[in-house]
C-alpha positions, 0 to 999 in steps of 0.5 A: 499499500502506498503511502499519500502523493506528495503534493509540493505547495507553499501558502499562495497556492493553498490560499489560492486552491481553497478559495476556487474550492468556496467558489465551488461551494458558493456555486452548489450552495453550500454556505458555511463549507463557502463561508469558511474556505473563504474565510480561511483563503483569504487570511491566509494572503498578505495584507493588501490594504496598505502601501509598501515602498515597491508599491510607491 
């Protein structure tokens, strides 16, 4: 029996997967799942409300 497949990931990929599945849940009217996954995915992203030196 084989173990789980290795998946290369990082915070950005994990966040994107959560948001994409949240959209699928929303389309299927699974509201609680959609809200939970969207919130989790959003919480993993960097803050975009403040300007950084790279954006100036």
